[in-house]
PASEBA-1860 file (N, C-alpha, C; in nm, 3 decimals):
! residues 298
1> MPHAIIIG> 12.433/-0.843/-0.319/12.362/-0.715/-0.310/12.214/-0.742/-0.279 ~ 12.154/-0.665/-0.191/12.013/-0.689/-0.160/11.922/-0.656/-0.279 ~ 11.821/-0.742/-0.298/11.718/-0.713/-0.397/11.613/-0.620/-0.340 ~ 11.597/-0.623/-0.207/11.496/-0.541/-0.141/11.544/-0.502/-0.002 ~ 11.495/-0.388/0.046/11.530/-0.340/0.180/11.404/-0.292/0.250 ~ 11.386/-0.337/0.374/11.282/-0.281/0.460/11.342/-0.155/0.521 ~ 11.293/-0.039/0.479/11.357/0.087/0.517/11.288/0.157/0.634 ~ 11.181/0.106/0.684/11.113/0.170/0.798/10.964/0.145/0.792
9> AQKSGTTY> 10.894/0.211/0.881/10.942/0.312/0.974/10.983/0.247/1.107 ~ 11.068/0.315/1.179/11.112/0.267/1.309/10.993/0.253/1.404 ~ 10.995/0.146/1.486/10.889/0.116/1.584/10.753/0.101/1.517 ~ 10.753/0.041/1.398/10.628/0.025/1.323/10.605/-0.116/1.273 ~ 10.681/-0.213/1.324/10.659/-0.352/1.284/10.762/-0.406/1.188 ~ 10.874/-0.337/1.170/10.975/-0.386/1.076/11.037/-0.517/1.122 ~ 11.058/-0.533/1.251/11.117/-0.657/1.302/11.023/-0.774/1.275 ~ 10.895/-0.755/1.302/10.799/-0.862/1.276/10.792/-0.895/1.127
17> LGRCLERH> 10.792/-0.794/1.043/10.785/-0.818/0.899/10.907/-0.896/0.852 ~ 11.024/-0.864/0.906/11.144/-0.939/0.873/11.135/-1.084/0.916 ~ 11.075/-1.108/1.032/11.058/-1.246/1.081/10.964/-1.323/0.990 ~ 10.864/-1.257/0.936/10.774/-1.323/0.841/10.849/-1.362/0.714 ~ 10.928/-1.270/0.661/10.998/-1.297/0.535/11.104/-1.405/0.550 ~ 11.166/-1.415/0.667/11.269/-1.517/0.684/11.211/-1.658/0.682 ~ 11.079/-1.670/0.692/11.013/-1.801/0.684/10.990/-1.845/0.539 ~ 11.012/-1.755/0.445/10.986/-1.787/0.304/11.107/-1.860/0.246
25> CEVFMLPW> 11.082/-1.972/0.181/11.191/-2.055/0.130/11.264/-1.992/0.011 ~ 11.206/-1.888/-0.048/11.270/-1.823/-0.162/11.336/-1.690/-0.124 ~ 11.343/-1.664/0.006/11.397/-1.536/0.054/11.513/-1.561/0.150 ~ 11.620/-1.485/0.132/11.727/-1.481/0.232/11.713/-1.349/0.306 ~ 11.670/-1.356/0.431/11.651/-1.236/0.512/11.773/-1.217/0.600 ~ 11.847/-1.110/0.578/11.965/-1.084/0.660/11.924/-1.073/0.806 ~ 11.986/-1.151/0.896/11.939/-1.156/1.035/11.979/-1.038/1.122 ~ 12.053/-0.944/1.069/12.089/-0.826/1.147/12.066/-0.702/1.060
33> ENPYFVDP> 12.060/-0.587/1.127/12.041/-0.461/1.056/12.174/-0.410/1.003 ~ 12.172/-0.361/0.881/12.294/-0.309/0.821/12.286/-0.156/0.815 ~ 12.378/-0.086/0.883/12.369/0.061/0.891/12.447/0.135/0.782 ~ 12.493/0.065/0.680/12.589/0.123/0.586/12.547/0.259/0.531 ~ 12.420/0.276/0.498/12.378/0.397/0.425/12.354/0.519/0.514 ~ 12.369/0.505/0.646/12.357/0.621/0.735/12.497/0.665/0.779 ~ 12.506/0.791/0.821/12.633/0.842/0.873/12.659/0.781/1.010 ~ 12.784/0.757/1.046/12.907/0.787/0.972/12.955/0.672/0.884
41> YYQENTID> 12.878/0.563/0.878/12.926/0.441/0.811/12.945/0.461/0.661 ~ 12.861/0.544/0.601/12.868/0.561/0.457/13.001/0.621/0.414 ~ 13.056/0.707/0.497/13.184/0.769/0.464/13.303/0.677/0.492 ~ 13.283/0.578/0.576/13.396/0.496/0.624/13.407/0.360/0.555 ~ 13.306/0.322/0.479/13.305/0.189/0.418/13.274/0.198/0.270 ~ 13.275/0.084/0.204/13.237/0.078/0.063/13.115/-0.012/0.050 ~ 13.055/-0.009/-0.068/12.936/-0.091/-0.092/12.968/-0.240/-0.078 ~ 13.095/-0.275/-0.087/13.134/-0.416/-0.069/13.095/-0.467/0.069
49> SVTKCFDD> 13.090/-0.377/0.168/13.052/-0.420/0.303/12.907/-0.465/0.308 ~ 12.825/-0.416/0.215/12.687/-0.462/0.204/12.682/-0.594/0.126 ~ 12.753/-0.599/0.015/12.753/-0.719/-0.069/12.798/-0.841/0.009 ~ 12.901/-0.825/0.093/12.955/-0.939/0.168/12.855/-0.997/0.267 ~ 12.759/-0.917/0.308/12.658/-0.967/0.403/12.577/-1.082/0.344 ~ 12.575/-1.091/0.211/12.491/-1.191/0.146/12.573/-1.305/0.086 ~ 12.698/-1.319/0.131/12.783/-1.426/0.080/12.725/-1.564/0.108 ~ 12.649/-1.576/0.218/12.594/-1.707/0.256/12.460/-1.736/0.190
57> AKEGLVCV> 12.408/-1.643/0.114/12.278/-1.664/0.049/12.292/-1.759/-0.069 ~ 12.205/-1.857/-0.076/12.209/-1.951/-0.187/12.166/-1.881/-0.316 ~ 12.223/-1.928/-0.425/12.192/-1.868/-0.555/12.043/-1.880/-0.585 ~ 11.986/-1.773/-0.636/11.845/-1.773/-0.674/11.752/-1.719/-0.569 ~ 11.801/-1.701/-0.445/11.715/-1.647/-0.341/11.704/-1.494/-0.354 ~ 11.591/-1.442/-0.313/11.572/-1.297/-0.308/11.632/-1.247/-0.176 ~ 11.731/-1.162/-0.185/11.803/-1.115/-0.066/11.739/-0.987/-0.013 ~ 11.708/-0.989/0.116/11.640/-0.875/0.179/11.716/-0.837/0.306
65> MKRPDYLS> 11.730/-0.708/0.330/11.784/-0.661/0.457/11.692/-0.552/0.511 ~ 11.715/-0.514/0.635/11.631/-0.407/0.691/11.715/-0.312/0.775 ~ 11.667/-0.190/0.778/11.723/-0.086/0.864/11.616/0.022/0.875 ~ 11.541/0.025/0.988/11.421/0.107/0.994/11.441/0.257/0.998 ~ 11.565/0.305/1.015/11.584/0.449/1.010/11.621/0.499/0.870 ~ 11.636/0.408/0.773/11.665/0.450/0.637/11.553/0.540/0.581 ~ 11.429/0.513/0.618/11.318/0.591/0.564/11.331/0.739/0.595 ~ 11.369/0.771/0.717/11.362/0.910/0.763/11.496/0.982/0.767
73> EAPVAARL> 11.606/0.912/0.750/11.736/0.979/0.744/11.754/1.040/0.605 ~ 11.759/1.171/0.599/11.748/1.245/0.472/11.846/1.201/0.362 ~ 11.974/1.172/0.392/12.067/1.141/0.282/12.048/1.002/0.221 ~ 11.973/0.914/0.286/11.974/0.773/0.247/11.911/0.750/0.111 ~ 11.802/0.817/0.078/11.733/0.793/-0.049/11.828/0.811/-0.167 ~ 11.901/0.921/-0.168/11.994/0.947/-0.279/12.106/0.843/-0.282 ~ 12.153/0.803/-0.165/12.262/0.704/-0.159/12.216/0.569/-0.212 ~ 12.096/0.528/-0.175/12.043/0.402/-0.226/12.026/0.408/-0.377
81> ANDIPDVK> 11.972/0.518/-0.426/11.950/0.533/-0.570/12.082/0.530/-0.646 ~ 12.186/0.584/-0.587/12.317/0.587/-0.652/12.385/0.451/-0.650 ~ 12.375/0.381/-0.538/12.451/0.256/-0.520/12.373/0.131/-0.559 ~ 12.241/0.131/-0.537/12.158/0.014/-0.571/12.031/0.064/-0.641 ~ 12.042/0.118/-0.760/11.927/0.183/-0.824/11.808/0.091/-0.851 ~ 11.831/-0.039/-0.863/11.722/-0.132/-0.893/11.661/-0.196/-0.769 ~ 11.703/-0.153/-0.650/11.654/-0.216/-0.528/11.505/-0.187/-0.509 ~ 11.434/-0.283/-0.450/11.295/-0.263/-0.413/11.289/-0.220/-0.266
89> LIVILRNP> 11.198/-0.131/-0.236/11.189/-0.073/-0.103/11.057/-0.111/-0.037 ~ 11.067/-0.161/0.085/10.949/-0.203/0.162/10.934/-0.107/0.279 ~ 10.813/-0.055/0.295/10.785/0.043/0.400/10.663/-0.003/0.478 ~ 10.671/-0.005/0.609/10.555/-0.033/0.693/10.537/0.083/0.789 ~ 10.416/0.137/0.794/10.388/0.260/0.868/10.281/0.235/0.974 ~ 10.297/0.304/1.084/10.207/0.290/1.199/10.157/0.429/1.241 ~ 10.041/0.434/1.305/9.992/0.560/1.359/10.109/0.640/1.417 ~ 10.138/0.759/1.363/10.261/0.829/1.403/10.265/0.873/1.549
97> VKRAISAY> 10.149/0.899/1.608/10.148/0.937/1.749/10.184/0.817/1.836 ~ 10.125/0.702/1.807/10.158/0.582/1.883/10.303/0.542/1.859 ~ 10.350/0.561/1.737/10.490/0.532/1.708/10.582/0.623/1.789 ~ 10.548/0.751/1.799/10.630/0.846/1.873/10.638/0.809/2.021 ~ 10.527/0.766/2.078/10.526/0.727/2.219/10.613/0.603/2.240 ~ 10.603/0.505/2.151/10.689/0.386/2.161/10.836/0.424/2.148 ~ 10.866/0.512/2.054/11.005/0.556/2.035/11.056/0.631/2.158 ~ 10.968/0.706/2.222/11.007/0.780/2.342/11.057/0.684/2.450
105> YHYMLRNC> 10.982/0.578/2.475/11.024/0.480/2.576/11.150/0.407/2.531 ~ 11.160/0.376/2.403/11.278/0.306/2.351/11.405/0.387/2.374 ~ 11.402/0.515/2.339/11.521/0.598/2.355/11.549/0.630/2.502 ~ 11.443/0.639/2.582/11.465/0.663/2.724/11.534/0.542/2.787 ~ 11.494/0.421/2.749/11.558/0.300/2.799/11.707/0.298/2.764 ~ 11.741/0.350/2.647/11.880/0.347/2.599/11.961/0.468/2.646 ~ 11.909/0.543/2.743/11.981/0.660/2.795/12.004/0.767/2.689 ~ 11.918/0.771/2.591/11.927/0.874/2.487/11.839/0.994/2.519
113> LPLASPEH> 11.763/0.985/2.627/11.677/1.093/2.675/11.681/1.092/2.827 ~ 11.648/1.205/2.892/11.635/1.203/3.038/11.519/1.114/3.080 ~ 11.529/1.059/3.200/11.420/0.977/3.254/11.307/1.070/3.298 ~ 11.192/1.057/3.236/11.078/1.144/3.268/10.950/1.080/3.218 ~ 10.841/1.112/3.281/10.711/1.062/3.235/10.685/1.112/3.093 ~ 10.607/1.038/3.015/10.578/1.086/2.879/10.504/1.220/2.880 ~ 10.425/1.243/2.982/10.353/1.371/2.990/10.452/1.488/2.994 ~ 10.559/1.471/3.070/10.661/1.577/3.077/10.756/1.571/2.959
121> GLRQILDH> 10.808/1.452/2.931/10.912/1.438/2.830/10.864/1.474/2.690 ~ 10.745/1.429/2.653/10.695/1.460/2.519/10.662/1.608/2.503 ~ 10.619/1.672/2.611/10.600/1.818/2.605/10.734/1.887/2.581 ~ 10.837/1.840/2.649/10.970/1.898/2.629/11.014/1.883/2.483 ~ 10.986/1.769/2.427/11.025/1.744/2.288/10.946/1.833/2.193 ~ 10.817/1.845/2.214/10.735/1.933/2.130/10.780/2.078/2.141 ~ 10.829/2.116/2.258/10.875/2.254/2.281/11.022/2.274/2.248 ~ 11.088/2.170/2.195/11.231/2.176/2.159/11.316/2.219/2.279
129> AYDAQRYP> 11.282/2.166/2.396/11.350/2.207/2.519/11.476/2.128/2.548 ~ 11.494/2.013/2.483/11.614/1.932/2.508/11.729/1.981/2.420 ~ 11.849/1.979/2.476/11.969/2.017/2.403/11.988/1.921/2.285 ~ 11.989/1.974/2.164/11.994/1.890/2.044/12.125/1.814/2.032 ~ 12.235/1.872/2.080/12.363/1.802/2.071/12.372/1.690/2.173 ~ 12.319/1.713/2.292/12.325/1.610/2.395/12.221/1.501/2.372 ~ 12.104/1.540/2.321/11.995/1.445/2.302/11.943/1.451/2.158 ~ 12.022/1.407/2.060/11.975/1.411/1.921/11.851/1.326/1.897
137> AASWILDY> 11.831/1.222/1.978/11.715/1.135/1.960/11.584/1.208/1.985 ~ 11.588/1.319/2.058/11.465/1.393/2.087/11.397/1.438/1.958 ~ 11.474/1.483/1.861/11.414/1.527/1.735/11.367/1.409/1.651 ~ 11.435/1.295/1.660/11.396/1.178/1.581/11.258/1.127/1.621 ~ 11.224/1.142/1.749/11.097/1.089/1.797/10.981/1.146/1.717 ~ 10.986/1.274/1.687/10.881/1.335/1.606/10.910/1.321/1.457 ~ 11.033/1.347/1.416/11.067/1.348/1.273/11.040/1.214/1.206 ~ 11.067/1.104/1.276/11.053/0.973/1.214/10.908/0.936/1.186
145> GNYGEALA> 10.813/1.016/1.235/10.672/0.992/1.205/10.619/1.077/1.091 ~ 10.703/1.160/1.032/10.664/1.241/0.916/10.680/1.158/0.789 ~ 10.591/1.062/0.773/10.604/0.964/0.664/10.586/1.028/0.526 ~ 10.491/1.120/0.515/10.468/1.183/0.386/10.590/1.257/0.337 ~ 10.654/1.328/0.427/10.778/1.399/0.394/10.888/1.302/0.353 ~ 10.900/1.192/0.427/11.005/1.094/0.397/10.982/1.027/0.262 ~ 10.858/0.988/0.233/10.829/0.923/0.105/10.851/1.020/-0.011 ~ 10.825/1.148/0.011/10.848/1.246/-0.095/10.995/1.250/-0.135
153> RYDQYFEP> 11.084/1.233/-0.038/11.228/1.227/-0.071/11.257/1.108/-0.160 ~ 11.201/0.993/-0.125/11.225/0.873/-0.205/11.163/0.884/-0.343 ~ 11.050/0.955/-0.354/10.985/0.970/-0.484/11.072/1.048/-0.582 ~ 11.168/1.123/-0.532/11.260/1.195/-0.621/11.356/1.100/-0.692 ~ 11.375/0.981/-0.636/11.477/0.890/-0.688/11.421/0.755/-0.735 ~ 11.304/0.716/-0.685/11.250/0.585/-0.717/11.108/0.598/-0.772 ~ 11.078/0.517/-0.874/10.941/0.511/-0.926/10.850/0.444/-0.824 ~ 10.722/0.479/-0.824/10.629/0.420/-0.726/10.626/0.267/-0.727
161> DRMHVIIW> 10.650/0.205/-0.845/10.644/0.059/-0.850/10.765/-0.007/-0.785 ~ 10.863/0.074/-0.741/10.979/0.019/-0.669/10.956/0.021/-0.519 ~ 10.842/0.075/-0.476/10.815/0.088/-0.333/10.684/0.018/-0.299 ~ 10.685/-0.056/-0.189/10.565/-0.125/-0.141/10.537/-0.075/0.000 ~ 10.424/-0.009/0.018/10.390/0.053/0.145/10.278/-0.025/0.213 ~ 10.300/-0.058/0.340/10.203/-0.133/0.421/10.163/-0.046/0.539 ~ 10.035/-0.045/0.571/9.986/0.023/0.690/9.970/-0.082/0.800 ~ 10.042/-0.067/0.910/10.047/-0.167/1.016/9.908/-0.204/1.067
169> EQFIKDQA> 9.824/-0.106/1.091/9.692/-0.134/1.148/9.606/-0.216/1.053 ~ 9.627/-0.202/0.922/9.556/-0.285/0.824/9.622/-0.422/0.814 ~ 9.752/-0.423/0.822/9.828/-0.548/0.811/9.789/-0.649/0.918 ~ 9.778/-0.604/1.042/9.752/-0.699/1.151/9.610/-0.755/1.147 ~ 9.520/-0.689/1.074/9.382/-0.739/1.063/9.372/-0.856/0.967 ~ 9.457/-0.860/0.866/9.455/-0.970/0.769/9.595/-0.989/0.713 ~ 9.679/-1.053/0.792/9.820/-1.064/0.756/9.841/-1.142/0.628 ~ 9.765/-1.249/0.607/9.788/-1.335/0.490/9.772/-1.257/0.360
177> IHLDALCR> 9.668/-1.174/0.352/9.644/-1.095/0.231/9.761/-0.999/0.207 ~ 9.805/-0.932/0.311/9.913/-0.834/0.295/10.047/-0.902/0.269 ~ 10.069/-1.018/0.327/10.193/-1.090/0.300/10.195/-1.145/0.158 ~ 10.079/-1.188/0.107/10.071/-1.230/-0.033/10.104/-1.114/-0.127 ~ 10.052/-0.995/-0.094/10.082/-0.878/-0.176/10.232/-0.847/-0.173 ~ 10.293/-0.864/-0.058/10.437/-0.841/-0.046/10.514/-0.945/-0.128 ~ 10.468/-1.069/-0.126/10.532/-1.173/-0.207/10.526/-1.139/-0.355 ~ 10.411/-1.090/-0.400/10.399/-1.051/-0.542/10.497/-0.939/-0.574
185> FLDVSQRG> 10.511/-0.844/-0.482/10.605/-0.734/-0.502/10.748/-0.786/-0.515 ~ 10.782/-0.888/-0.438/10.917/-0.945/-0.440/10.936/-1.051/-0.547 ~ 10.830/-1.082/-0.620/10.835/-1.185/-0.725/10.874/-1.322/-0.669 ~ 10.813/-1.357/-0.556/10.829/-1.491/-0.500/10.689/-1.551/-0.485 ~ 10.684/-1.682/-0.464/10.554/-1.749/-0.455/10.475/-1.696/-0.336 ~ 10.343/-1.690/-0.355/10.256/-1.636/-0.251/10.231/-1.742/-0.143 ~ 10.285/-1.717/-0.026/10.274/-1.811/0.086/10.230/-1.737/0.212 ~ 10.144/-1.638/0.195/10.109/-1.549/0.305/10.072/-1.618/0.434
193> EQLIVHHR> 9.984/-1.717/0.426/9.938/-1.786/0.547/10.053/-1.854/0.619 ~ 10.148/-1.908/0.542/10.261/-1.980/0.602/10.364/-1.886/0.665 ~ 10.361/-1.761/0.627/10.462/-1.667/0.675/10.424/-1.601/0.807 ~ 10.299/-1.614/0.847/10.254/-1.549/0.970/10.329/-1.606/1.089 ~ 10.382/-1.519/1.170/10.452/-1.559/1.292/10.355/-1.541/1.408 ~ 10.315/-1.651/1.468/10.222/-1.643/1.581/10.306/-1.614/1.706 ~ 10.299/-1.493/1.748/10.389/-1.449/1.854/10.317/-1.353/1.947 ~ 10.376/-1.336/2.060/10.331/-1.231/2.151/10.409/-1.105/2.119
201> EREGIYHL> 10.338/-0.997/2.094/10.405/-0.873/2.057/10.505/-0.832/2.164 ~ 10.624/-0.795/2.118/10.728/-0.753/2.212/10.682/-0.629/2.287 ~ 10.689/-0.638/2.418/10.634/-0.534/2.503/10.741/-0.432/2.539 ~ 10.705/-0.305/2.536/10.795/-0.202/2.584/10.801/-0.204/2.736 ~ 10.885/-0.121/2.792/10.897/-0.109/2.939/10.856/0.033/2.975 ~ 10.752/0.043/3.060/10.688/0.172/3.084/10.703/0.224/3.226 ~ 10.729/0.138/3.322/10.737/0.183/3.460/10.871/0.253/3.482 ~ 10.868/0.374/3.536/10.990/0.453/3.548/11.094/0.391/3.641
209> TRLRWLRF> 11.050/0.318/3.744/11.146/0.252/3.833/11.219/0.141/3.759 ~ 11.146/0.066/3.680/11.210/-0.039/3.600/11.307/0.023/3.499 ~ 11.265/0.131/3.438/11.352/0.199/3.342/11.479/0.252/3.410 ~ 11.464/0.305/3.530/11.581/0.358/3.602/11.682/0.246/3.628 ~ 11.633/0.129/3.669/11.719/0.013/3.693/11.792/-0.029/3.565 ~ 11.720/-0.043/3.456/11.779/-0.090/3.331/11.874/0.015/3.272 ~ 11.841/0.141/3.288/11.929/0.247/3.238/12.064/0.248/3.310 ~ 12.061/0.217/3.439/12.186/0.213/3.515/12.281/0.109/3.456
217> FDRLGMNH> 12.229/-0.010/3.427/12.314/-0.116/3.372/12.345/-0.092/3.225 ~ 12.257/-0.021/3.156/12.287/0.016/3.018/12.410/0.106/3.013 ~ 12.419/0.198/3.109/12.537/0.286/3.114/12.664/0.207/3.141 ~ 12.653/0.104/3.224/12.771/0.022/3.256/12.807/-0.072/3.142 ~ 12.706/-0.121/3.073/12.728/-0.227/2.974/12.754/-0.180/2.833 ~ 12.724/-0.052/2.803/12.744/0.001/2.669/12.862/0.097/2.669 ~ 12.919/0.118/2.550/13.032/0.211/2.543/12.988/0.357/2.539 ~ 12.863/0.383/2.499/12.806/0.519/2.496/12.899/0.619/2.427
225> ATNIFRRR> 12.929/0.587/2.302/13.007/0.679/2.219/12.929/0.808/2.198 ~ 13.003/0.913/2.165/12.939/1.042/2.141/12.836/1.032/2.030 ~ 12.870/0.964/1.922/12.776/0.940/1.813/12.689/0.821/1.850 ~ 12.559/0.842/1.855/12.467/0.738/1.902/12.475/0.612/1.816 ~ 12.508/0.627/1.686/12.514/0.512/1.597/12.636/0.424/1.625 ~ 12.730/0.475/1.705/12.850/0.396/1.736/12.840/0.324/1.870 ~ 12.729/0.333/1.936/12.717/0.268/2.066/12.718/0.116/2.049 ~ 12.797/0.051/2.130/12.814/-0.094/2.121/12.815/-0.154/2.260
233> VRHQSLIS> 12.780/-0.281/2.267/12.781/-0.353/2.395/12.925/-0.381/2.435 ~ 12.958/-0.347/2.559/13.090/-0.380/2.615/13.081/-0.500/2.707 ~ 12.974/-0.504/2.788/12.960/-0.609/2.889/12.819/-0.667/2.881 ~ 12.802/-0.764/2.792/12.670/-0.823/2.772/12.619/-0.888/2.900 ~ 12.708/-0.941/2.982/12.666/-1.009/3.105/12.593/-0.913/3.198 ~ 12.639/-0.788/3.206/12.573/-0.689/3.292/12.433/-0.657/3.242 ~ 12.421/-0.639/3.112/12.290/-0.607/3.054/12.195/-0.725/3.071 ~ 12.245/-0.846/3.047/12.161/-0.965/3.063/12.115/-0.981/3.208
241> FSHRVDNR> 12.205/-0.955/3.302/12.171/-0.963/3.444/12.059/-0.865/3.479 ~ 12.070/-0.742/3.431/11.969/-0.641/3.464/11.832/-0.680/3.411 ~ 11.828/-0.740/3.294/11.699/-0.780/3.236/11.642/-0.903/3.307 ~ 11.728/-0.992/3.354/11.678/-1.107/3.430/11.613/-1.060/3.560 ~ 11.679/-0.969/3.629/11.623/-0.915/3.754/11.492/-0.842/3.725 ~ 11.491/-0.767/3.617/11.369/-0.694/3.581/11.253/-0.790/3.553 ~ 11.278/-0.893/3.474/11.172/-0.987/3.436/11.123/-1.070/3.554 ~ 11.216/-1.110/3.643/11.180/-1.204/3.750/11.134/-1.135/3.878
249> ILRPILGN> 11.178/-1.013/3.900/11.147/-0.946/4.027/11.068/-0.817/4.006 ~ 11.125/-0.724/3.928/11.063/-0.592/3.918/10.930/-0.595/3.844 ~ 10.925/-0.665/3.732/10.800/-0.665/3.657/10.684/-0.726/3.735 ~ 10.703/-0.843/3.801/10.591/-0.898/3.880/10.544/-0.805/3.992 ~ 10.635/-0.727/4.049/10.598/-0.638/4.159/10.539/-0.506/4.108 ~ 10.604/-0.447/4.009/10.566/-0.312/3.965/10.467/-0.311/3.850 ~ 10.461/-0.421/3.776/10.373/-0.424/3.660/10.432/-0.347/3.543 ~ 10.348/-0.326/3.442/10.399/-0.259/3.321/10.290/-0.178/3.251
257> KRPDISRE> 10.205/-0.117/3.330/10.097/-0.038/3.270/10.154/0.088/3.206 ~ 10.119/0.108/3.080/10.165/0.229/3.012/10.085/0.349/3.063 ~ 10.151/0.453/3.113/10.077/0.569/3.163/9.999/0.638/3.051 ~ 9.880/0.682/3.082/9.803/0.760/2.986/9.863/0.900/2.975 ~ 9.847/0.960/2.859/9.885/1.100/2.845/9.757/1.183/2.844 ~ 9.770/1.309/2.877/9.652/1.395/2.885/9.593/1.417/2.746 ~ 9.466/1.450/2.744/9.399/1.478/2.618/9.464/1.598/2.548 ~ 9.509/1.694/2.627/9.571/1.813/2.569/9.703/1.778/2.499
265> LEARLYDY> 9.785/1.694/2.563/9.910/1.653/2.500/9.884/1.566/2.378 ~ 9.788/1.476/2.389/9.752/1.392/2.274/9.711/1.480/2.156 ~ 9.632/1.583/2.183/9.587/1.674/2.076/9.706/1.746/2.012 ~ 9.804/1.785/2.093/9.923/1.851/2.039/10.000/1.758/1.946 ~ 10.011/1.633/1.984/10.082/1.536/1.901/10.009/1.513/1.769 ~ 9.877/1.493/1.777/9.801/1.472/1.653/9.803/1.596/1.565 ~ 9.801/1.713/1.627/9.808/1.836/1.550/9.943/1.848/1.480 ~ 10.049/1.803/1.547/10.182/1.808/1.487/10.186/1.727/1.356
273> YAADITRL> 10.118/1.613/1.354/10.123/1.524/1.238/10.011/1.547/1.137 ~ 9.917/1.636/1.165/9.797/1.649/1.082/9.829/1.675/0.935 ~ 9.914/1.772/0.907/9.944/1.807/0.768/10.016/1.694/0.697 ~ 10.106/1.626/0.767/10.181/1.517/0.703/10.090/1.398/0.675 ~ 9.994/1.371/0.763/9.899/1.262/0.737/9.819/1.292/0.611 ~ 9.774/1.416/0.595/9.702/1.454/0.473/9.790/1.435/0.350 ~ 9.914/1.474/0.362/10.010/1.457/0.251/10.027/1.309/0.217 ~ 10.032/1.226/0.319/10.048/1.082/0.298/9.924/1.022/0.232
281> EVRLGINL> 9.807/1.068/0.272/9.682/1.020/0.210/9.683/1.046/0.059 ~ 9.728/1.164/0.020/9.735/1.198/-0.122/9.837/1.108/-0.191 ~ 9.951/1.087/-0.128/10.058/1.004/-0.187/10.013/0.860/-0.206 ~ 9.941/0.805/-0.109/9.902/0.664/-0.114/9.763/0.642/-0.172 ~ 9.683/0.748/-0.179/9.547/0.734/-0.229/9.456/0.657/-0.136 ~ 9.475/0.673/-0.006/9.394/0.602/0.093/9.347/0.699/0.200 ~ 9.248/0.654/0.277/9.196/0.733/0.388/9.264/0.690/0.517 ~ 9.318/0.786/0.590/9.388/0.756/0.715/9.320/0.821/0.834
289> DPWRLTPT> 9.188/0.832/0.829/9.114/0.889/0.942/9.141/0.818/1.075 ~ 9.165/0.685/1.076/9.197/0.621/1.205/9.323/0.677/1.272 ~ 9.406/0.748/1.196/9.526/0.810/1.252/9.499/0.951/1.305 ~ 9.376/0.992/1.300/9.342/1.125/1.351/9.278/1.112/1.489 ~ 9.279/1.221/1.563/9.229/1.221/1.700/9.079/1.196/1.702 ~ 9.038/1.098/1.782/8.896/1.069/1.797/8.831/1.178/1.882 ~ 8.722/1.238/1.834/8.658/1.344/1.913/8.613/1.294/2.050 ~ 8.622/1.380/2.149/8.576/1.346/2.283/8.424/1.337/2.283
297> PS> 8.366/1.226/2.335/8.220/1.215/2.338/8.159/1.330/2.418 ~ 8.051/1.386/2.366/7.986/1.499/2.435/7.895/1.449/2.546
END
């Protein structure tokens, strides 16, 4: 059974945080994401499917798994409290507007949204213009950034000392200090400096032509089940081929500059999150002004 779970937020550094923890000699970091606590898996399996994931963990190690949508999927908090009441929860949060833009490209790459510039697509999402049944990911792009609302759900079931919240923008400025704090939370030796992974941040794909190419092979290579959580790779060779062509040919020719969004759209996004950011500040007792829109110089 996991002693701790990285529950989110999606597109906020959970993968990197997991890579840091897997370097700790007192931690067993599950190398894949476990979806058990989200639908439809929760209805179809038992908690034994989680326990078995840690069969290879040596005795005495702190077992950790991650699933970044656990934070924002409404039923998960109660399920975790019922099935693993003593679990520790790790949360890493990023500027919600920047997170939403990253999630937009992520879901567009996976054929979960129509191919469109962020200027058009994000406006459609803000206006609830996409069919919710056909494109359920459209609502997640905004909802998954409502961190204050999500933490409030967890506060109904877990005491504050069971949750460790990290702000990504603070974390990257001094990783060793924040990793030491995480080690203390997990009751393992403080090895913050040793846990830092010196890496190049994984880059999204922003050029629409490149996305169109990769989406075509994604449709061929994935099963694209009606339920997005059931999508699985059918033909890995096709997907690998498309990415090789993209990396070796398309990227050098087309580049990967992320398109800017208009000031008006940016303001709409920040306005959408304004109340939740204030709620989060109260919950965490910190100032999150860097997550607010910078005034235009006069």
